[in-house]
C-alpha positions in Angstrom: 119.5 278.4 40.9 123.1 277.3 40.8 125.0 278.1 43.9 128.2 280.2 43.5 131.4 278.1 43.3 132.9 278.0 46.8 136.4 277.4 45.5 136.6 281.1 44.4 136.0 282.2 48.0 138.3 279.5 49.3 141.2 281.1 47.5 141.1 284.0 49.9 140.4 281.9 52.9 143.4 279.6 52.2 145.5 282.6 51.3 144.8 284.0 54.8 145.8 280.7 56.4 149.1 280.6 54.5 149.6 284.3 55.3 149.5 283.6 59.1 151.6 280.5 59.1 154.0 279.3 56.4 154.1 282.8 54.7 155.4 284.6 57.8 157.2 282.2 60.1 160.7 282.1 58.4 160.8 285.8 57.4 159.9 286.6 61.1 162.6 284.3 62.3 165.1 285.9 59.9 164.5 289.2 61.8 164.1 287.8 65.3 166.5 284.9 65.7 169.8 286.6 64.9 169.1 288.8 68.0 169.3 285.6 70.0 173.0 285.4 69.0 173.5 288.8 70.7 171.7 287.6 73.9 174.5 286.2 76.0 171.9 284.5 78.3 170.8 282.2 75.4 174.3 280.7 75.0 174.1 280.4 71.3 176.9 280.2 68.7 176.5 280.6 65.0 176.4 276.8 64.7 173.6 276.5 67.2 171.6 279.3 65.7 172.0 277.6 62.2 171.1 274.3 63.8 167.7 275.7 64.9 166.9 276.7 61.3 168.1 273.4 60.1 165.8 271.6 62.5 162.9 273.8 61.4 163.4 272.9 57.7 164.2 269.3 58.6 161.0 268.7 60.6 159.0 270.3 57.8 160.3 267.6 55.6 160.1 264.8 58.1 156.5 265.7 59.1 155.3 266.3 55.5 154.5 262.7 54.5 152.8 262.1 57.9 150.8 265.4 57.6 149.9 264.4 54.0 148.4 261.1 55.3 146.6 263.0 58.1 145.0 265.3 55.5 144.0 262.3 53.5 142.3 260.8 56.6 140.7 263.7 58.5 140.8 266.5 55.9 142.6 269.8 55.6 140.1 271.6 57.8 140.9 269.8 61.1 144.6 269.5 60.2 144.8 273.3 59.8 143.1 273.9 63.2 145.5 271.5 64.9 148.5 273.2 63.3 147.3 276.6 64.4 147.1 275.5 68.0 150.6 274.0 67.8 151.9 277.3 66.2 150.2 279.3 69.0 151.8 277.2 71.7 155.3 277.5 70.1 155.0 281.3 69.6 153.9 281.8 73.2 156.7 279.7 74.5 159.2 281.7 72.4 157.7 284.9 73.6 157.7 284.1 77.3 159.6 280.9 78.2 162.5 280.1 75.9 165.9 280.9 77.5 168.2 278.1 76.3 169.4 276.5 73.0 167.4 273.2 73.8 164.2 275.2 74.3 164.9 277.1 71.1 165.4 273.8 69.2 162.2 272.3 70.5 159.9 275.3 70.2 161.1 276.8 67.0 162.9 274.0 65.3 160.2 271.3 65.9 156.8 272.6 67.1 156.6 275.8 65.1 157.9 273.9 62.0 155.3 271.2 62.2 152.5 273.6 63.1 153.2 275.9 60.2 153.3 273.0 57.8 149.9 271.7 59.1 148.2 275.1 59.2 149.8 276.4 56.0 151.7 275.1 53.1 150.7 271.4 52.8 147.1 271.8 53.8 146.6 274.9 51.6 148.1 273.4 48.5 146.4 270.1 48.9 143.0 271.8 49.2 143.6 273.9 46.1 144.6 270.8 44.2 141.3 269.2 45.1 139.1 272.2 44.2 140.6 273.2 40.9 141.8 271.4 37.7 141.4 273.6 34.7 142.4 276.7 36.6 144.7 275.0 39.0 147.8 277.1 38.2 146.0 280.4 38.5 144.2 279.3 41.7 147.5 278.1 43.3 149.2 281.4 42.3 146.4 283.6 43.7 146.5 281.6 47.0 150.3 281.7 47.3 150.3 285.4 46.4 148.0 286.3 49.2 149.8 284.1 51.6 153.3 285.1 50.8 152.5 288.8 51.0 153.2 288.4 54.8 156.9 287.9 54.0 156.8 291.4 52.4 154.5 293.2 54.8 155.3 291.8 58.3 159.1 291.9 58.8 159.1 295.7 59.3 156.2 295.4 61.6 158.0 292.8 63.7 161.1 295.0 63.7 159.0 297.9 65.0 157.5 295.7 67.7 160.9 294.7 68.9 162.1 298.3 68.9 159.1 299.4 70.9 159.8 296.7 73.5 163.4 297.7 74.2 165.0 295.4 71.6 163.9 292.2 73.2 163.8 289.4 70.7 161.1 287.7 72.7 158.6 290.4 71.8 159.0 289.6 68.1 156.8 286.5 68.6 153.8 288.4 69.9 152.4 289.0 66.4 152.8 285.3 65.4 150.8 284.4 68.5 148.0 286.8 67.5 147.9 285.4 63.9 147.8 281.8 65.2 144.7 282.6 67.3 143.0 284.2 64.3 143.6 281.0 62.2 141.7 278.6 64.5 138.1 279.8 63.8 138.8 280.5 60.2 140.0 276.9 59.7 137.1 275.3 61.6 134.3 277.5 60.1 135.3 278.4 56.6 137.7 275.8 55.2 136.0 273.0 53.1 138.0 270.0 52.2 136.7 269.2 48.7 134.0 270.2 46.3 131.8 267.2 47.0 131.4 268.4 50.6 129.1 271.1 49.2 127.7 269.1 46.3 130.0 270.8 43.8 132.5 269.8 41.2 136.1 271.1 40.6 136.3 274.5 38.8 132.5 274.9 39.4 131.7 272.6 36.5 128.0 271.8 36.1 128.5 268.2 35.3 130.8 265.5 33.8 130.1 266.9 30.3 131.1 270.3 31.3 134.3 269.0 32.9 135.2 267.1 29.7 134.7 270.2 27.6 137.0 272.2 29.8 139.7 269.5 29.4 139.8 270.2 25.6 141.2 273.6 26.2 144.2 272.6 28.5 147.5 274.0 27.2 149.7 271.9 29.5 149.6 268.2 30.5 147.1 267.4 33.2 146.5 263.8 34.0 142.9 262.8 33.7 143.1 259.5 35.7 145.2 259.9 38.9 148.0 257.5 39.6 147.7 255.6 42.8 150.2 256.7 45.5 152.4 253.6 45.2 152.6 254.3 41.4 153.7 257.8 42.0 156.5 256.7 44.2 157.6 254.2 41.5 157.8 256.9 38.9 161.4 258.3 38.5 160.0 261.7 37.3 158.4 262.3 40.7 161.8 262.2 42.4 163.4 264.3 39.7 160.8 267.0 39.9 161.2 267.1 43.7 165.0 267.4 43.2 164.5 270.2 40.7 162.4 272.2 43.3 165.0 271.6 46.0 167.2 274.5 44.7 164.5 277.1 45.6 163.7 275.7 49.0 167.4 275.4 49.9 168.2 278.9 48.8 165.3 280.4 50.7 166.3 278.4 53.8 169.9 279.7 53.5 168.7 283.3 53.0 166.4 283.3 56.0 169.0 281.6 58.3 172.3 283.1 57.1 171.5 286.2 55.1 171.3 288.6 58.0 174.6 287.5 59.5 176.4 287.2 56.2 175.6 290.8 55.1 176.1 292.4 58.5 179.5 290.6 58.7 180.6 292.4 55.5 179.6 295.8 56.9 176.0 296.3 55.8 173.7 297.9 58.3 171.1 295.7 60.0 168.3 298.1 59.0 169.4 297.8 55.3 169.4 294.0 55.6 165.8 294.0 57.1 164.8 296.1 54.0 166.5 293.4 51.9 164.4 290.7 53.6 161.3 292.7 52.7 162.5 293.0 49.1 162.9 289.2 49.1 159.3 288.9 50.3 158.0 291.3 47.6 160.1 289.5 44.9 158.6 286.2 46.1 155.1 287.7 45.5 156.1 288.8 42.1 157.6 285.4 41.2 154.4 283.7 42.3 152.2 286.1 40.3 154.2 286.2 37.1 155.5 282.6 36.8 152.6 280.9 38.6 150.1 282.5 36.3 151.9 281.0 33.4 151.7 277.5 34.8 148.4 276.7 33.0 150.2 277.6 29.7 153.8 276.7 30.2 154.9 273.4 31.7 155.6 273.9 35.4 158.8 271.9 35.3 160.3 274.4 32.8 159.4 277.3 35.1 161.1 275.5 38.0 164.3 275.2 35.9 164.4 278.8 35.0 163.8 279.9 38.6 166.6 277.7 39.9 169.0 279.3 37.4 167.9 282.8 38.6 168.5 281.8 42.2 172.0 280.5 41.4 172.8 283.9 39.8 171.6 285.7 42.8 173.6 283.6 45.2 176.8 284.1 43.3 176.1 287.8 43.6 175.9 287.5 47.3 179.2 285.6 47.5 181.1 288.6 46.0 178.8 291.3 47.4 180.5 294.4 48.9 177.6 296.9 48.9 173.8 297.2 49.5 172.9 297.1 45.9 174.4 293.7 45.4 172.7 292.5 48.5 169.3 293.7 47.1 170.1 291.8 43.8 170.6 288.7 45.8 167.4 289.0 47.8 165.4 289.8 44.7 166.7 286.8 42.7 166.2 284.5 45.7 162.7 285.8 46.4 161.6 285.8 42.8 162.9 282.3 42.1 161.6 280.8 45.3 158.2 282.4 44.7 158.1 280.9 41.2 159.0 277.4 42.5 156.6 277.4 45.4 153.8 278.4 43.1 154.6 275.8 40.4 156.0 272.8 42.3 152.6 271.7 43.8 150.9 272.4 40.4 153.5 270.1 38.7 152.8 267.3 41.1 149.0 267.6 40.7 149.2 268.0 36.9 151.5 265.1 36.2 150.3 262.5 38.8 146.6 263.6 39.4 144.7 264.9 42.4 143.7 261.4 43.8 146.7 261.0 46.1 147.9 264.6 45.9 148.3 265.4 49.6 150.4 262.2 50.1 152.5 262.8 47.0 153.0 266.5 47.8 154.0 265.5 51.4 156.7 263.2 50.1 157.9 265.8 47.6 158.2 268.4 50.3 160.1 265.8 52.4 162.7 265.5 49.6 163.1 269.2 49.1 163.3 270.1 52.8 165.6 267.3 53.9 168.2 268.5 51.5 167.5 272.2 52.2 167.9 271.6 56.0 171.6 270.9 55.6 172.5 274.5 54.4 171.7 276.5 57.6 173.8 274.1 59.7 176.6 274.1 57.1 176.6 277.9 57.0 176.8 278.1 60.8 179.7 275.6 60.9 181.6 277.4 58.2 181.1 280.7 59.9 182.4 279.4 63.3 185.4 277.9 61.5 186.5 280.7 59.3 184.4 283.8 60.2 182.9 283.9 56.7 179.9 282.5 55.0 181.2 282.9 51.5 182.2 279.3 51.0 178.7 278.2 52.0 177.2 280.8 49.6 179.1 279.2 46.7 177.9 275.8 47.8 174.3 277.0 47.7 174.8 278.4 44.2 176.0 275.1 43.0 172.9 273.5 44.3 170.8 275.9 42.3 172.6 275.0 39.1 172.2 271.3 39.7 168.5 271.7 40.4 168.0 273.5 37.1 169.9 270.7 35.3 167.3 268.2 36.4 164.9 269.7 33.8 167.2 268.3 31.0 166.1 264.7 31.8 162.4 265.4 32.4 159.9 265.7 29.5 157.1 268.1 29.4 154.6 265.3 30.2 156.2 264.7 33.6 158.2 261.6 32.7 161.9 261.2 32.3 162.9 261.3 28.7 163.0 257.8 27.2 161.2 256.3 30.2 157.5 256.1 29.2 157.5 252.3 29.2 155.1 252.1 32.1 152.3 253.7 30.0 150.0 251.8 27.6 151.4 251.8 24.0 148.7 254.2 22.7 149.5 256.6 25.5 153.2 256.3 24.9 152.7 257.3 21.2 150.6 260.2 22.1 153.0 261.3 25.0 155.8 261.4 22.5 153.9 263.6 20.1 152.4 266.0 22.7 154.4 269.0 21.7 152.9 268.7 18.2 149.4 268.3 19.4 147.1 271.3 19.6 146.5 270.7 23.3 147.5 267.8 25.5 144.1 266.6 26.4 142.8 266.8 22.9 145.5 264.4 22.0 144.6 262.2 25.0 140.8 262.3 24.7 138.6 260.5 22.2 139.2 257.7 19.7 139.3 259.9 16.6 142.0 262.1 18.0 144.0 259.0 19.0 143.7 257.6 15.5 144.8 260.9 14.0 148.0 261.1 16.0 148.9 257.4 15.4 148.3 257.8 11.6 150.5 260.9 11.6 153.2 258.8 13.2 152.9 256.2 10.5 153.4 258.7 7.7 
C-alpha cells in the first residue's frame, strides 16, 4: 500500500514554523519597538530606532547566503532548530535584559534577525522547493498563507499583553519567547528535509514516468534540469528577478519600521495605526492566497511586477495621507503587494533555475533584496530627525517600487533577460523564443517530436 505523501502534511508543519518566526517578528517589532523611543532610559532617537530595523533587515540579507549553504549541508531540520534557539535567546534578552541601544542592536538587529531567517523564511521555502514541482506555487502559497497569518492575528495580542503589564515594551517579547520554545520540538521531530528521506518523490509521484506525465501539464516554465549554483550566479536574469522583488521587501521594511511613527506624527491615534498593521497582515495573507495561487498558471515574474506597482501606489497614498482611511489604503496595498511577492519570488527562483541549488540561490536572492531594503529604515530615521517628517522618505520608497516593477520589462517569461538566451543550446533557444505560442512550456521542451514541430513552425 502506497504511503500518504508527507509533503501535504509538511505544508502545515512548515507554515507553523514560519508563523512563529519570520511571520511574526517584524509585525511584533512594529508594535513593540516604537515604545522604546518613549522610554527615556533606552536613550534612543529616531535614527537609532531606525538603525535597529536596518540592522535586522541587513543581517537577514548578510546571513542568507551562509544559511543557504548551511541548509545545503546539514538540512533544513537542524537549521530550523538552531534558529529557534537563537530566536528564543534574543526574545528573552529583549524581555528581561536589554536597556541600551547597543543591546537593542545586538539582540534585535542581529540575533533575532538571523534566528528568524534560520527557523523561518529561508528554511521553509527551501524545503517546499524540494518537496514540490508540479504544485510548487500552490504549496508555497499555502505555507506562506499559514505562516503570514501571524502578522494579522498577533499584533493585537501583543498590544494587549503590553497593556496588561502596565505598558512596558519588554513584556511584548513574552509571546515571541513562547513561540520560539514551541518551534524546537516541531523542527526536530516533524520536519523532513527532502522526499528521498522517506523514500518518496516530489509531488507524491509514483515513479519517473509519473513525474514526466505531470510535466506535460505545466502552464508556466519550470526547468527540468537544474542549473549549477555557479551557473545561476552567472545568469543576468537571476539578479534582475532579485531586484524586481526588492520593492516588496523594502516597502514592508519601511512600513514596519517607520509606519507607526509616520502616522502618529500626522495625528492618527496609535490604536488606529495598530489596526492598520493588522490590516497589512491580513492583506498580506490575501496577496499570498490570490497571487500565489496563480503562480502555477501565470509567470511569477509578472506577478512580482504587478505587486510592485500596487505597493508604489500605496506608498504615494501614505505620503499625502491626512486621515485614517488613507492610512488603511497604504497598509492594504503594502501588505497585499508584499504578500504576493513573498509567495512568488521563491517560486520564480525554483522554476527558472531548478531545485538543485535552490537553498543557495534563494539565499543569495534574499541577500540582494534585504541589503537594499535595509537602507530605508535608517534613511527614514535620519530624515525624521533632520526635518521632523518622514514624507520625503515615503516618496523615496515609492520610487523604489516603480523601479522594481520596471525590471519586468527586460525579463522574459522563461526567466532570461530578453535577447540574452545565448547561453542555452540552439534547440532550447528556439523553443524558448516560441514558448508563448506553445500549448505548455514543458510540452515544448520534452520529446523529439515536439522539438521538431516547433522548429518546423519556425521555418515556415
